[in-house]
N, C-alpha and C positions, 0 to 999 in steps of 0.2 A: 422286313421282320426285325432286323437289327435296330432300325430306327424306333420301332414300336417298343422294344425292350428298353432302349435308352430313355424314351419318354416315360415309360412306366417307372423306371428307376429314379428319374428326376422327380416325378410326382411323389414317390415314396419318401425321398429325402426331404422334400419341401414339407410334406405332411407329417414329418417326425415331430412329436411333441417337444416343446421348448425345454422341458425338464429332462429329456432323454440324455443318457450318458453318451459321450463321444470317445471313440477309441482310435488310436493311431498305431499302425503296424507297418512293418517293412517286409516285402516279400524277398525271396531268394535272389532276385536280380537287383535289389537295392531300391526298388520303387516304393515310395511312401504312399500308404492308403489311409483313408479315414472312413469310419463307419460308426453307426449308432447301434448296430446289431452285432453282439459278440459272437453269435453263431455264424456270421458271415465271414469270420476270419478263419482261414484254414487251420486245422488243429495243430499243424507243425509250427505255426507262427503265433498261436493264441497266447502262449505263456509269456512271450516277449512284448505283447501288445501293451501300450500305455493308455491308462485311463486319463483323459484330459479333463481338467477342471472346467466346469462351465463358467462362462464369464459372470462375474458378480457385479451388481450395480455399485457404483461408488457411494460411499456414505456421504450424506449431506454435510457440507462444510459447516463448521460451527458458526454461529452468527457473529459477524464482525462488529467492531465498535461503531456506534452510531455517529454519523457526521455531525459536526457543529455548524449551525447556520451562522454565517458572518453578517455583519452590518455592511451592506453594499448599496448605498443610496445613489441616485442619479447625480453624476458629476462629483461625488464625494469619494474619498479613498475607501478601500475595503479595510475594515477594522475588525479586530478580535479582542475579546476580553482575556486578560491574563492575570496571574497572581505571582508576586515576587515576595517571598517571606510573609505571605498572608495578606499583602497589600494589593488592592485591585489596581490594575493598569489597563489602559486602552492603547493597543499597538496597531499601527498601519501594516498590513501585509505587503511586503516589498520584495517581490521576486527578483528585483535588480540589485538588491543589497547582498553582498557576500556574508555579512555578519549582522547580528542583531544589534541595534543601537538603542540605548536607554538614555533619557534626559538626566542631568544631574539631580533635578528635583525628585524624579522617580527613585533613583538610587538612594537619595537621602531619606525619603518617606519609608523605604523598605529597610532602613537601618544599616545600609552599607556605605554611608557617606564618608566615613573615616578611612575606608579601605584605600590603600595606595595601589596604583596601577602602573602600567608601562605605557609611556608615551608612544603614540602611533600616528602616522599620517593617513588621512582618509582622502580619497579622491571621489568627487561626485560631480553632478551636473553643473554645480556652481563653482567648481575649482578644487583646490587642495587646501586642507586645513589640518591642524594638529588636534588630537583627541587623546583619551586615556583608555587603555584596554584593562578591564577589570573582570575577574572571574566571580560569578554568582553561583551559589551551590545548587539552586533548583528554580526553574521557571515552569509554572503550571500554565499550560495553554491547551484549550480545547480537548480536555480529557487525557492529555499526555504530560508526563513530568520529564522535563528536559534539564539535564545538568550532570555535573557542573558545566557551566557554559561561559565562555569568554565573550563578554559583551563590550561594545564600544560605548563609552560615556561621552556624550556630546549634546550640546543644546540644539534643539530643533527650532525652526523659525517660529516666532511667537505670534505671528499674525495669520489671519485667514483660516484655512482648513486644518491647520496643525495646533490650534489653540488648546484643545482638550486632549491632545495626543501625548502619551508618555514615551513613545519611541517607535521604532520600526522593527518588525519581525522579519529577519533576514533568512537567507537560504540555509544558514547553519542550523536554525531551528525548524525551518520548513521541511528539511529532509526527513523529519519524523512523521510527515503527513502526506496525504494525497490531497492536493488543492484542486477544487473544481470551480470554475467560474462560468456562469451562464449570464453573459452581459445582456442578452435580450430580455430576460426576466428580472435582471437586477439581483440575482441570487448567487451567493458563493458559499462553499462548504469546505471545511477541513475535516478529514477523516484520519485518525491515527493509523499508522501502518502496523 
């Protein structure tokens, strides 16, 4: 008989409508009880019963920024279009570079050629060389405005795959994005964070 009552109670609790109110109350021995029926709470404990708020669905997150599809050809570096002082640049996405590197000609075209900078040594796959560290006010990349940004001004190799490249987009600027690379499809995207 006890099992039959427990089964009937379980069915009633499961069959309770989703919009029903839920109460929490504690008996004289300190045992916590939950019920959807206010009349099921003994009158001595009814005044202290707490109405629990029903779980609410989370609001839909606002739409995020659209990713920018990057140029990612077979065997070619992944490149992104950027603007410095309104001047269009093509930069190689370089996750191995700590800092963004711009060519002296790109700095000159953007109107920052006369700016003095601090000499720095850069270490790369080809060895150690000296370059200049210059701060640019704003670099527009893939829907994000990054700046002021200290960039390294250094000439890139003039031959091969770097001929039309104005610089390297390093991790200092990439920290503003989520970079996704799908090598199998030859697709890469940058999404502002």
